[in-house]
Backbone as JSON, one array per atom type, in Angstrom:
{
  "sequence": "MGRNQLAQQVRQVEVTDPIATAERYDYADAFELRLSEPDPHAPEAWVRAGLTGTPQWVDRVAGLLGLSSAPAESADHVDGFRVVESGPDVVRLTTSLPLMHVVLVGRRVDPDRRLFTSVLRYRRPVLARLVWAVVGIGHRRAARQLVTSMVRTVRAE",
  "N": [[0.86, -1.17, 0.0], [0.65, 2.17, -0.9], [1.86, 5.42, 0.16], [0.0, 7.49, -0.45], [-2.39, 6.03, -0.68], [-2.61, 5.15, 1.93], [-2.97, 7.6, 3.25], [-5.52, 8.14, 2.33], [-7.02, 6.53, 3.92], [-7.22, 7.85, 6.27], [-9.37, 9.4, 8.54], [-11.36, 12.29, 9.02], [-12.35, 13.33, 12.14], [-14.55, 13.96, 14.97], [-13.58, 16.51, 17.26], [-12.31, 15.58, 20.21], [-10.26, 15.33, 21.98], [-8.86, 15.63, 25.2], [-6.91, 17.6, 25.8], [-7.23, 19.4, 23.72], [-9.87, 20.25, 24.06], [-9.86, 21.45, 26.51], [-9.62, 24.19, 26.75], [-11.0, 27.29, 25.47], [-11.44, 27.55, 21.95], [-10.92, 28.71, 18.57], [-10.83, 27.38, 16.2], [-10.68, 23.95, 15.38], [-9.5, 20.72, 14.48], [-9.48, 17.18, 13.85], [-7.79, 14.15, 13.07], [-7.92, 10.76, 12.31], [-6.21, 7.64, 12.25], [-6.47, 4.29, 11.66], [-4.58, 1.48, 12.29], [-3.2, -1.54, 10.87], [-1.86, -3.11, 12.6], [-0.33, -3.11, 15.91], [1.04, 0.06, 16.83], [4.41, 0.8, 16.82], [5.63, 3.18, 17.43], [6.16, 6.06, 19.42], [3.95, 8.85, 19.95], [5.34, 11.35, 19.7], [7.46, 10.7, 17.97], [6.23, 10.06, 15.44], [4.8, 12.43, 14.94], [6.83, 14.35, 14.92], [8.36, 13.36, 12.74], [6.46, 13.66, 10.74], [6.05, 16.46, 10.72], [8.61, 17.42, 10.02], [8.81, 16.32, 7.56], [7.15, 17.68, 5.84], [5.79, 19.02, 2.77], [7.58, 21.36, 0.61], [6.07, 23.64, -0.07], [4.42, 23.94, 2.13], [6.24, 24.65, 4.08], [6.94, 27.17, 3.1], [4.53, 28.61, 3.39], [4.32, 28.43, 6.16], [6.49, 30.01, 6.85], [5.52, 32.51, 6.01], [3.57, 32.83, 7.91], [5.03, 33.26, 10.14], [6.54, 31.24, 11.32], [9.15, 30.83, 10.52], [11.08, 32.15, 12.01], [11.41, 30.68, 14.24], [12.9, 28.64, 16.87], [15.68, 26.47, 16.06], [15.47, 22.98, 15.11], [15.34, 20.74, 17.82], [15.6, 18.8, 20.85], [13.58, 19.97, 22.27], [12.15, 21.46, 20.42], [10.47, 21.53, 17.25], [10.23, 22.22, 13.91], [9.4, 24.94, 14.4], [7.64, 24.62, 16.49], [7.15, 24.25, 20.0], [7.91, 21.57, 22.1], [5.8, 20.65, 24.49], [4.78, 18.65, 26.07], [5.47, 15.22, 26.31], [5.04, 11.82, 25.97], [4.57, 8.22, 26.25], [2.06, 7.91, 25.1], [1.06, 10.37, 24.25], [1.73, 13.52, 22.68], [2.3, 16.98, 22.92], [2.44, 19.97, 21.22], [3.25, 23.43, 20.86], [2.86, 26.73, 19.5], [3.21, 30.26, 19.15], [1.93, 32.61, 17.04], [1.86, 35.67, 15.1], [-0.86, 35.97, 14.29], [-2.27, 33.91, 15.51], [-2.53, 31.41, 18.14], [-1.25, 28.19, 18.32], [-1.93, 24.78, 18.9], [-0.82, 21.5, 18.75], [-1.69, 18.11, 18.89], [-0.65, 14.86, 19.23], [-1.77, 11.6, 19.52], [-1.8, 8.32, 20.87], [-4.44, 6.49, 20.75], [-5.45, 3.92, 20.97], [-3.6, 0.8, 20.85], [-3.46, 0.4, 18.09], [-4.33, 2.73, 16.88], [-4.12, 6.03, 15.83], [-4.33, 9.52, 16.59], [-4.52, 12.79, 15.47], [-4.64, 16.09, 16.38], [-5.44, 19.48, 15.82], [-5.45, 22.75, 17.11], [-6.6, 26.05, 17.16], [-6.31, 29.33, 18.42], [-7.39, 32.43, 17.81], [-5.56, 35.45, 17.54], [-5.85, 37.82, 16.22], [-8.75, 38.01, 15.17], [-10.36, 38.63, 12.76], [-8.51, 38.93, 10.59], [-7.1, 36.52, 10.93], [-9.09, 34.57, 10.43], [-9.56, 35.04, 7.7], [-7.03, 34.4, 6.58], [-6.84, 31.73, 7.44], [-8.92, 30.57, 6.04], [-7.86, 30.06, 3.57], [-5.3, 28.86, 4.06], [-6.03, 26.75, 5.7], [-7.06, 24.76, 4.05], [-4.81, 23.55, 2.87], [-3.59, 22.77, 5.24], [-5.3, 20.74, 6.24], [-4.92, 18.76, 4.34], [-2.16, 18.29, 4.65], [-2.2, 17.41, 7.3], [-3.45, 14.93, 7.09], [-1.44, 13.52, 5.79], [0.61, 13.74, 7.68], [-0.28, 12.22, 9.91], [0.1, 9.7, 8.97], [2.81, 9.26, 8.97], [5.83, 7.41, 9.4], [4.65, 4.92, 9.17], [4.8, 1.67, 8.05], [4.68, 1.1, 4.62], [5.0, -0.91, 2.84], [4.86, -4.3, 3.04], [6.99, -6.87, 4.22], [7.46, -9.89, 2.52]],
  "CA": [[0.0, 0.0, 0.0], [1.45, 3.37, -1.0], [1.62, 6.5, 1.13], [-1.25, 8.18, -0.79], [-3.51, 5.15, -0.32], [-2.7, 5.18, 3.38], [-3.57, 8.89, 3.62], [-6.95, 8.07, 2.03], [-7.67, 5.81, 5.02], [-7.34, 8.76, 7.4], [-10.72, 9.99, 8.64], [-11.52, 13.46, 9.86], [-13.28, 12.94, 13.21], [-14.91, 14.99, 15.93], [-12.52, 16.89, 18.2], [-12.66, 15.15, 21.57], [-9.06, 15.2, 22.8], [-8.99, 16.46, 26.4], [-6.03, 18.77, 25.72], [-7.84, 20.33, 22.78], [-11.16, 20.77, 24.55], [-9.69, 22.02, 27.86], [-9.75, 25.64, 26.68], [-11.74, 27.84, 24.34], [-10.68, 27.63, 20.7], [-11.65, 29.28, 17.43], [-10.87, 26.35, 15.15], [-10.02, 22.7, 15.74], [-9.82, 19.55, 13.67], [-8.82, 15.95, 14.3], [-7.67, 13.13, 12.03], [-7.68, 9.44, 12.91], [-5.72, 6.56, 11.4], [-6.48, 2.95, 12.27], [-3.49, 0.69, 11.72], [-3.49, -2.98, 10.79], [-1.13, -3.77, 13.68], [0.03, -2.12, 16.93], [1.99, 1.1, 16.44], [5.6, 0.73, 17.68], [6.2, 4.51, 17.58], [5.54, 7.03, 20.33], [3.39, 9.96, 19.18], [6.32, 12.38, 19.34], [8.25, 10.25, 16.82], [5.53, 10.22, 14.17], [4.46, 13.84, 14.72], [8.09, 15.0, 14.54], [8.68, 12.93, 11.37], [5.47, 14.26, 9.85], [6.3, 17.9, 10.6], [9.85, 17.68, 9.29], [8.65, 15.8, 6.21], [6.11, 18.38, 5.09], [6.23, 19.54, 1.47], [8.23, 22.67, 0.61], [5.09, 24.72, -0.1], [3.92, 24.12, 3.49], [7.28, 25.42, 4.76], [6.84, 28.56, 2.64], [3.37, 29.21, 4.05], [4.69, 28.56, 7.57], [7.34, 31.19, 6.93], [4.66, 33.69, 5.91], [2.82, 32.95, 9.16], [5.94, 33.61, 11.23], [7.25, 30.1, 11.9], [10.53, 30.77, 10.07], [12.0, 32.69, 13.02], [11.33, 29.81, 15.41], [14.17, 27.98, 17.18], [16.05, 25.31, 15.24], [14.99, 21.71, 15.65], [16.09, 20.22, 18.96], [14.75, 17.92, 21.64], [12.44, 20.76, 22.76], [11.5, 22.17, 19.33], [10.43, 20.92, 15.92], [9.58, 23.05, 12.88], [8.76, 26.12, 14.96], [6.78, 24.27, 17.62], [7.81, 23.85, 21.25], [7.37, 20.34, 22.67], [5.37, 20.98, 25.85], [4.52, 17.39, 26.78], [5.72, 14.06, 25.47], [5.03, 10.56, 26.7], [4.34, 7.06, 25.38], [0.75, 7.94, 24.44], [0.65, 11.71, 23.82], [2.68, 14.62, 22.53], [1.63, 18.28, 22.72], [3.34, 21.01, 20.73], [2.59, 24.73, 20.77], [3.57, 27.9, 18.98], [2.43, 31.5, 19.11], [2.18, 33.36, 15.82], [1.2, 36.98, 15.19], [-2.3, 35.89, 14.09], [-2.93, 32.83, 16.26], [-1.8, 30.47, 18.98], [-1.51, 26.86, 17.75], [-1.62, 23.59, 19.7], [-0.92, 20.24, 18.02], [-1.68, 16.97, 19.8], [-0.6, 13.52, 18.65], [-2.16, 10.68, 20.59], [-2.06, 6.9, 20.63], [-5.72, 6.26, 21.42], [-5.38, 2.47, 21.2], [-2.33, 0.37, 20.25], [-3.5, 0.44, 16.62], [-5.11, 3.91, 16.45], [-3.49, 7.33, 16.02], [-5.19, 10.68, 16.47], [-3.78, 14.05, 15.38], [-5.57, 17.19, 16.59], [-4.91, 20.84, 15.73], [-6.32, 23.71, 17.78], [-6.19, 27.43, 16.94], [-6.96, 30.45, 19.1], [-7.03, 33.6, 17.02], [-5.14, 36.69, 18.22], [-6.47, 38.87, 15.4], [-9.78, 37.14, 14.6], [-10.8, 38.9, 11.39], [-7.43, 38.59, 9.68], [-6.8, 35.09, 11.08], [-10.12, 33.8, 9.71], [-9.3, 35.19, 6.26], [-5.84, 33.61, 6.26], [-7.12, 30.3, 7.65], [-9.83, 30.1, 4.98], [-7.01, 29.56, 2.49], [-4.25, 27.99, 4.61], [-6.67, 25.58, 6.3], [-7.21, 23.71, 3.03], [-3.52, 22.85, 2.83], [-3.36, 22.17, 6.56], [-6.04, 19.49, 6.36], [-4.23, 17.78, 3.48], [-0.89, 17.97, 5.3], [-2.49, 16.65, 8.52], [-3.7, 13.54, 6.66], [-0.13, 12.92, 5.51], [1.38, 13.69, 8.93], [-0.72, 11.12, 10.78], [0.56, 8.44, 8.39], [4.27, 9.17, 8.97], [6.47, 6.28, 10.07], [3.89, 3.68, 9.01], [5.32, 0.87, 6.94], [3.73, 1.07, 3.52], [5.23, -2.13, 2.09], [5.12, -5.41, 3.96], [7.94, -7.91, 3.77], [6.75, -11.14, 2.21]],
  "C": [[0.9, 1.23, 0.0], [1.03, 4.41, 0.02], [0.31, 7.23, 0.83], [-2.47, 7.35, -0.45], [-3.71, 5.15, 1.19], [-3.35, 6.47, 3.85], [-5.07, 8.9, 3.34], [-7.72, 7.33, 3.12], [-7.85, 6.68, 6.26], [-8.73, 9.4, 7.37], [-10.66, 11.26, 9.47], [-12.63, 13.11, 10.86], [-13.58, 14.14, 14.11], [-13.74, 15.26, 16.88], [-12.97, 16.56, 19.6], [-11.45, 15.08, 22.49], [-9.14, 16.14, 24.0], [-8.07, 17.69, 26.41], [-6.68, 19.83, 24.84], [-9.08, 20.99, 23.35], [-11.06, 21.43, 25.92], [-9.88, 23.53, 27.88], [-10.57, 26.04, 25.46], [-10.85, 27.82, 23.1], [-11.58, 28.21, 19.61], [-11.77, 28.3, 16.29], [-10.16, 25.12, 15.71], [-10.42, 21.64, 14.74], [-9.03, 18.36, 14.2], [-8.88, 14.92, 13.19], [-7.23, 11.83, 12.67], [-7.18, 8.47, 11.84], [-5.77, 5.27, 12.2], [-5.46, 2.11, 11.53], [-3.85, -0.78, 11.73], [-2.77, -3.77, 11.88], [-0.76, -2.71, 14.72], [1.15, -1.19, 16.45], [3.21, 1.04, 17.36], [6.17, 2.1, 18.02], [5.42, 5.35, 18.58], [5.0, 8.18, 19.48], [4.41, 11.03, 18.81], [7.12, 11.98, 18.1], [7.5, 10.47, 15.51], [5.1, 11.65, 13.9], [5.71, 14.6, 14.27], [8.45, 14.65, 13.09], [7.72, 13.57, 10.38], [5.7, 15.75, 9.65], [7.56, 18.18, 9.78], [9.77, 17.17, 7.86], [7.59, 16.51, 5.39], [6.65, 18.91, 3.77], [6.77, 20.97, 1.57], [7.21, 23.81, 0.62], [4.52, 24.99, 1.29], [4.94, 24.93, 4.29], [7.23, 26.9, 4.36], [5.67, 29.28, 3.33], [3.67, 29.4, 5.54], [5.58, 29.78, 7.78], [6.53, 32.48, 6.87], [3.88, 33.93, 7.2], [3.71, 33.24, 10.36], [6.66, 32.45, 11.86], [8.73, 30.08, 11.53], [11.52, 31.29, 11.1], [12.02, 31.84, 14.29], [12.68, 29.15, 15.66], [14.41, 26.78, 16.26], [15.53, 24.03, 15.89], [15.93, 21.21, 16.74], [15.16, 19.26, 19.7], [13.48, 18.64, 22.11], [11.65, 21.47, 21.67], [11.52, 21.35, 18.05], [9.62, 21.82, 15.0], [8.8, 24.22, 13.46], [7.83, 25.87, 16.12], [7.61, 23.87, 18.82], [7.12, 22.58, 21.75], [7.09, 20.61, 24.14], [5.22, 19.72, 26.69], [4.8, 16.26, 25.81], [5.81, 12.82, 26.34], [4.75, 9.42, 25.75], [3.03, 7.11, 24.61], [0.32, 9.31, 23.93], [1.85, 12.62, 23.66], [1.86, 15.88, 22.29], [2.7, 19.29, 22.33], [2.57, 22.31, 20.63], [3.49, 25.72, 20.05], [2.62, 29.08, 19.0], [2.88, 32.29, 17.89], [1.51, 34.72, 15.95], [-0.33, 36.91, 15.08], [-3.01, 34.89, 14.99], [-1.97, 32.07, 17.15], [-2.22, 29.08, 18.51], [-1.08, 25.78, 18.73], [-1.83, 22.38, 18.8], [-0.82, 19.11, 19.03], [-1.64, 15.69, 18.97], [-0.89, 12.54, 19.77], [-2.3, 9.26, 20.06], [-3.32, 6.58, 21.43], [-5.83, 4.8, 21.86], [-4.05, 2.03, 20.59], [-2.3, 0.48, 18.73], [-4.27, 1.65, 16.09], [-4.38, 5.2, 16.84], [-4.52, 8.44, 15.85], [-4.31, 11.93, 16.47], [-4.79, 15.19, 15.41], [-4.83, 18.52, 16.5], [-5.93, 21.79, 16.32], [-5.75, 25.11, 17.57], [-7.0, 28.37, 17.82], [-6.47, 31.71, 18.39], [-6.64, 34.78, 17.9], [-5.77, 37.89, 17.53], [-7.56, 38.17, 14.59], [-10.15, 37.4, 13.15], [-9.73, 38.47, 10.39], [-7.1, 37.09, 9.74], [-7.82, 34.23, 10.35], [-9.91, 33.86, 8.2], [-8.11, 34.33, 5.82], [-6.15, 32.13, 6.37], [-8.07, 29.74, 6.6], [-9.04, 29.53, 3.81], [-6.02, 28.52, 3.01], [-4.85, 26.69, 5.16], [-6.85, 24.43, 5.32], [-5.94, 22.87, 2.95], [-3.21, 22.14, 4.14], [-4.05, 20.81, 6.66], [-5.42, 18.39, 5.49], [-2.92, 17.33, 4.14], [-1.11, 17.13, 6.57], [-2.77, 15.18, 8.2], [-2.4, 12.81, 6.37], [0.66, 12.73, 6.81], [1.0, 12.48, 9.77], [-0.3, 9.75, 10.24], [2.09, 8.27, 8.44], [4.74, 8.0, 9.83], [5.62, 5.0, 10.06], [4.5, 2.93, 7.85], [4.27, 0.79, 5.86], [3.91, -0.17, 2.65], [5.58, -3.22, 3.09], [6.13, -6.38, 3.35], [7.17, -9.21, 3.57], [7.47, -12.31, 2.84]]
}
């Protein structure tokens, strides 16, 4: 099964993650991937791989939104996001941009089920909504790819 076929198995689901719903938000989405076998990777590993493997156009848009001046990748940062919490079943990353505050949550819901949630709180609501109306389309496509990172796409026979 190829990477694109795997991304087609990702479902957009209701936002129920306790980190995401703990505070008020202006926009949130969640994407679920059910795997055919238990996931050997901690959420931080697949979220980190997914963020660093985003297409170049996503990096350009991130630069326009202010992520380009973020700290370099390290144990505490990845692609402009600060790793706030990381454990065997959940990772939470945050960043503050001029237009919005962003929280990303990767979660192992079950041994064979991944959930990736994005939460936005607008700092400048009118402008942020206009920007997100365009950027959000690419975000949802990239999120489907991100949640599939580090999944074997070819099985050994």
